[in-house]
C-alpha positions, 0 to 999 in steps of 0.5 A: 723677295728672292733672298738668293738673288741679292746674295753677293757673288763669292769672292775669288781667292788665291789662284782664282784671282791670278787666273781671272786677271790673266784671262782679262788682261791683253794677251801679250801682257798676260804672256809676258807675266806668265813667262815668270811662272814655273811649270808647277805654277803654270799647271795650277793656273791652267787648271784653275782657269779651265774650271773658273766658270763665269766671273761676274763683271762686278767681281772683276771690277773689284780685282782690277782697280789698277789694271782697268786700262788693260782689261778686255772684258768690255763690261761683260762677264768673264768666262774661264774655259779649257779653250781660254786656258790653252790660249793663255799658255800658247806662245808662252811655253813650248808646244810640247808643254802646252800639249802636256798641260792640256792633256793633263787637264783633260785626262787624255792621251798626249799626241805630241808625246807620241810624235816625239817618241816616234823620233827616237832611234829604232835601236833605243826603242828596241833595247828598251821594249825588249824587256817590257810585257808584250801588251805594253809593246802593243800599246806603244806600237798602236800609238807611234807612227806605223813606220817607226813601229815596224822598224823597232819591232823588226829588231825584237825577237821573233816570238815577242814580235809575233805576240805583240802583233797578236795582241794588237789584233785582238785587244780592245781600245786602250783607255785614256787613263791607262795611256796617261800612265804609260806616257808618264812611265815612258817620259821618265825612262826614255826622255827624262830622269828615269833609266837614262840618269839625266834630268831635264834640268841637267840636259838644258845645262849641258846644252847651254854649255855645248852650244858655246862650242865649235861644231867639231867639238859638239859632234865629238860630244854627241858621239861620245854620249850616244855610245852609252846613252843614245836616248840622252844624246838624241834629246841633247841634240834636239836642244842644240843649235849653232849659227850653221844650222840656220838653213835648216829652219823653216822660212817662217822661222828664219823671218821671225829670227831676222826680225829679232836680230840687229842689222849690224850683228847680222852683217858681222855674222855673215862676214864669216859665212859662206855663200850657202849661208848667205843665200839661206838668209838674205832672201828672208830680208826685205828688199831694202834691208837686203841691199843694205846688208849686201852693201855692208858685206863688201865694205871695209876690211875683214873684222877680227874672227872673234867678233864674227864668232861672237855675233854668230853665237848671239844669233844662235842664242836668239834662236834658242830663246825663241824656241824655248818660248815656243815662238819657233820650232828648231826641229822643223827642218822644212827650211832645208828645202827652201 
């Protein structure tokens, strides 16, 4: 008799149980649960899920006695993989956070990070990299968009720029581990709590306050911050969204947003909007809903201004909530041409 064949499967412990149950649950249910975890917990769950391997169905049955109706195992063994871990996070956190966590698991460079770095002002990049070693600058120039690299390199002193070009031509490929270290340093210095003196939490808090202000006040604050901290101002700007910014959303994002907004709130918000705003929003509604909204807009006396502002701010907050959970991307301005 093969004694190994009758040994019981090892029991799952701690985070392994959480990862296994989340993988087995219906995707929507799992995502609702994941929204209650912080970044440290999400990173740990993703790491455990990626290395979970095969979990026998008998082990799963012991874990899910009260959750059997929500399982998707169908009696089969459950497999935890990198793909499953990524799928588990998608739609729960932003695209940037998914990319960061998955690149951390894979030990690879984060392409999303380099795309975001490419959106920073040329002067900010030049001011930062002029103090760095040419090899570091060469590594960055090889990863960001070519047009961005050309612009910020043009602002560097000629000898530095020439040395960077020489190193790009003669140096070998950069290892993923070295790139990950570079990404971490740049994240801290240019986008996080490093040289800028602003933390992600502080930026979100300020953004939450500024989003409640009038457009003129928002512009004044951004200009003031940009005078001394251009990188912080750029990061803050990406967190801001007002009702007037809705035309900048892509058609898909607008459709998703309007599915989340009650009709009476939309009508109230549009009461104080110009024709350009109405023309950006109304085509995204169904024919029946559009007729209803247009009819309401022409009926009755104009409502108090404070009620219009309240409705517009509520819709803007819905956009920010959808953006924070990764459902839409407020930086995707394809909607401006729609």
